[in-house]
N, C-alpha and C positions, 0 to 999 in steps of 0.2 A: 605527277605530284607537284602541286604548286609550290613556288618558292615561299619560304617562311622567314619572318623577321626574328622569330624566337630561336635562340641558340642555347643559352644557358640562363641561369637566374641573373637578372639585371641588378646592379648595385643601386641603392637608393641615391637620389641626387644629393642628399645631405652628406653622403660620404664622397661623392664624386666631384662636387663643386666646393672649392675652398672659399669660405667666408669668414667673417669675424665673429660669427655666432658660435656659441658653444654647442657641441653635439654630445649629449649624454650617452655613455656606453655602459653596458652591463657585462659581467663575466659569469661564465658557467663553469664550475669546477676549476680545472687548471687550463682551460682553453684560452686562446687569444680573445681580446675584448670584442664583443659583438655590439652592434648598434641596437638600442632598445627602440624598436619601431613603434610608431603610433598605431593603435588598434582600438577595438571595441572597449577593452578594459580601461584604456587610457581615457576614453570619453566618459565611461561610466564613473570613473574616479574623479572627474571634474576638469579634465583637459579641454580647453575651449580655444577657438581660433580668433573670434572677434576682438578680445582684449588686446591682441598684439597688432591689429591692423591700424595703420597710421595714414597720414595724408597721402604719401606716395607708395602705399601698399597696393600697387596697380600692376597690371600686365600691359605693356606698351609694345606695339609692333611698328617698326620703321620699315616702310615698303617703298619700292621703286624699281625701275628697270635695272638692267645690268650696268655696272659702273656709274651709278647715279649719285654716289657719295653717301648712301644710306648707312653704310657701316661706320664711317667716321662720325656721322651725326649721332648714331645710336650710342657709340662709346662715350662721346663727349657729354651727351645728355645723362647717361648713367652716372658719370663722375660728378656732374653738376647737381643731380637730384639725390645722390646717395643710393642709387639702385644698382642691382646686379646686371651686368651686360653679358648676354649670351650671343656669341657670333653665329652667323648662319651655319647650320650643320652641313657636312658633306657626306659622301657615301660611306665614310668610315666613322661615322658618329658613334656607333655602338662600341667600336674599339677604344675610342677615347674615353667613353663613360665607364667602360669595364677595366680601364687602366692598362691596356696592352702597351708594352714597350715599343713594339713596331706594329704597324697596321697589318692585319691578316690579309690573306689572298681575297681577291674579288669573289671567289667561289663562296665565301662566307659573308659577303657584304653585298648582296643583291645581284651578283653576277652581271654587273653593269659598269659602264665607264663613262664619266663625264667628258673626258678628253676625246673618246671615240665619237660621242654624240656631236661634238663641235666639228669634228673632221668629216664624219659620215652620218648625218642625222637620219638618212633613209636606209641604214644598214639592214640587210635582209634577215639578220638573226634576231630582230626585235629589241635591240639594245635601247632604243629610244623610249619605248613604253616601260621596259623594266626599270630604266633610270627614273622615269616620272613616278611610277608607283613606289619605288624604293625611297625616293626623296620625300614623298608624302608621308610614308611611314616614319622616316627619320624626323621630319618636322613634327609629327604627332608625338613621337617619343620625347623630343626636346620640349615641346609644349607641356607635356605632363611633368617633366622635370621642373619647368618654370613654375607651374602651379603648385607643385609640391614644395618648392623653395618658398614661394609666397605664403602659403598656408602654414608652413612649419616655422618660419622665422619672422614673418611680417614684412620682410624686405621685398620691395617691388622688383620687377624684372623687365628689362628692355631687350627685345628680340629683333633680329633682322628677318623679316617676313614671318609667317606663321602658317599652320596647316589650313587656315581659313582663306589665305590668299594664294595657296599653291596652285589652284586651278587655273591661274592665268597662263601658266606654262603648258598645261594640258590644252587649253584653247588654242594657244599659238602653235603647238605641235600639230594639232589636227588641221588647223587652217592652212598650214604649210605642207600638209601631206606627209608628215613624218610618222603618223600613227593611224591606225584604222578606226572606223566608227565603232567596232566592237570593243576596242580598247577604251574609248570614251565612255561607253555604257558600263563597262566593268569598273572603271575608276569612279564613276558617279555612284554606282551601287556600293562600293567600298566606302566612299566618303560619307554617304547618307547614313550608314549604320555605325559610323565611328565618330564623326565630328559632333553629332548630336549629344554625345556624352560630356562635352566640354563647353565651358562658357567662353564667349569670344573675348578678345582683348578689350580692356577698358578704353583704350585709345589707339587709333591707327594714325601714324604720321606718314603722309605720302610725299615723296620727293619727286616732283614733276620735271623730268628732263626729257626733251624731245628725242625721239628715236634716232633722228639724224645726228644729233650731237653725241649720243651714246655710241653710235656706229663709228664716228670719227675717233673717239677715245679708244675704242677697242682695236681699231686699225693701227693705232700708235703703240699699243701695249706690247707688241712683240711676242705674245703668248698664243696659245691655241684659240683664245677668244677672238683673235683677229679674223677668224674664219666665220664668225657669226654673221649671217646675212641681214641686211637692213629690213627685209620683209618680216623676218622672225621677230626682230626687236619691235617693229611697228605693231605686230600682232599682240605682243605682250602689253604694249602701251594701250592699245584699243581695249583689250580685255580688262585691264585695270579700270579704265575710265567708263566703259560701257556696262560692265558687269559687277566687278568686285566692289568698287567704291560706293556705288549707289546702294548695294545690298548691305554692306557693313555699316554704312552711316545710319541705318535704321535702328541698330542696336549697340553701336559703339560711337564714341566721340571721334571726330575726324578733323585733322589739320592738314592742309595742303600747302606746300612751299615750292617755289622754283629753285633752281640750282644755287643762285646767288643768295636767296633768303635762307636756304638750308645751311649755308656756311656760317651764318650768325646764330650759333647754337644758344647764345644767351637770350636772344629774342624768342627762340622756340621754347626754351625753358620757361620764360616769362609767360608766354601764351598758355603753356600747360598749367602754370600756377593759377591762372584766372578761370580755368575750366571748372564747371560745377559738377561734372560727371553725374548728371541727373537723369540718365536714361539707360536702358539696357537691363538684361537679366541679373546683373550683379546686385542691383538694388533690392532684389527679391530674396537674397540669400540670408541665412541665419546660421547659428552654430550647428543645427541639425544637418542642413544641406552641405555645409563646409565639412562636416564629419564624413559624410558619404563621399564627397569629392576627394578628401584626403585618402580615404580607403582605396579609392580607384587609382589615383595617380601614383601612389607608392608601390602598387602592384604592376610592375612593368610588363610582366608576361601577359597579364590580363589586358593591358593597354594594347600591346602588340597583337593579341588575339582578335581584337576588334576589326582588324584590317584583313582578315582571311576568311574567304568563303570557298566552298568546294565547287569550283567552276573551271572548266577547261578553257584555256586560252593559250594558243601556241607560244606567244611571246614570253609567258611567265611559267610555263609548264615544262617539267623535265621528267624523264622516265624513272621508273622505280629503281632500276639498276644504277643509273647515274646518281640518284638521290642517296642510295645506300653507300655508294663509293665516296661521295662527298661527306656524308655523315660520319663514317668510320675514319676518314682521313682527318676530319676535325677532332674527333675524339682521341686520335693518336698524338695530337699536338701536346707539348708540355703543359701540364696543369689543366687540361680540358677533359680528362677521363671522368672525373667526379666533380661535385659541386665545389665552389670556392672554399678553400681551407681544408680540403680532404685529399689533397694530392701530394703523396710523399715524394714524387719525382721532382717537385720543385721546392722541396724543403719544408712542407707543412709538418708540424710536430703535434704530438699528443692526439693523433687522430682518433684513437680508440676511446678517448675520454669525452669526445664531443657529442 
């Protein structure tokens, strides 16, 4: 049985991300307040997206190799332009969005380890491809959160990478012999049936740092990243420049800076201000298409289900008995037996009134 991203009902990004915007809530009987989610009735009664979209109601992805400084640039740009900054997701992104006090076991988070990948990228247990596929799912979930935030509040979002650029790691893994050809085929099949449901970023900012310079930085980091080989970093750089950037420039705005230029975030912000954003599928959208987009991105289980197909692949497949064992172990955790708000073992009240 293939590993699945769906565990429980995902919270809406409106409740998971703290912003200055007011989130309206509604109460039913004596229950705790519930978020009044956007739906068909809201649209029928006049709720529209376009009136709240402003100059910087955009999705911006800041891309680059490891340790290229993209995170610092993304955060400074978000502060400068009044946008929401979303840091690059890790393997425990679902735990953060669902409000877990402590990260759950890796058994419930893709059964993969980033640290193990950097130490042993050719591990015989298939960790490398499980990690790659899981990170694509996490990026897709975060991207749906970013779109939901944009369409719900009108505030733009700046991300570190996106599911559109995730393939650079797949290319690098395959080129270095970390994963099999069958894994590449499976990944491409998953991506082809899922990424088509989402619009690309309005703008991609690429921080161009040579792989040799990145390698030197990682060697000095003193962390597990110091094990990353130069050849892998070079493969990531080549995939960015030969595949991703040419493709994304056809439907998104593209700005490229070297390491020195990227440190001058005021200049980057000024360049963004001068962009006309006059190409890409975002120009074709209206309130009807925004309505359908909002309906999709607020349904996190539907988003996650886009990434699952019934196909056997040893790297991501576990037996039925192992699956049952992990499923019931998860259900036995505090607050996991029933849906959120219906678990007396963690203090939920007035359950019978809900």
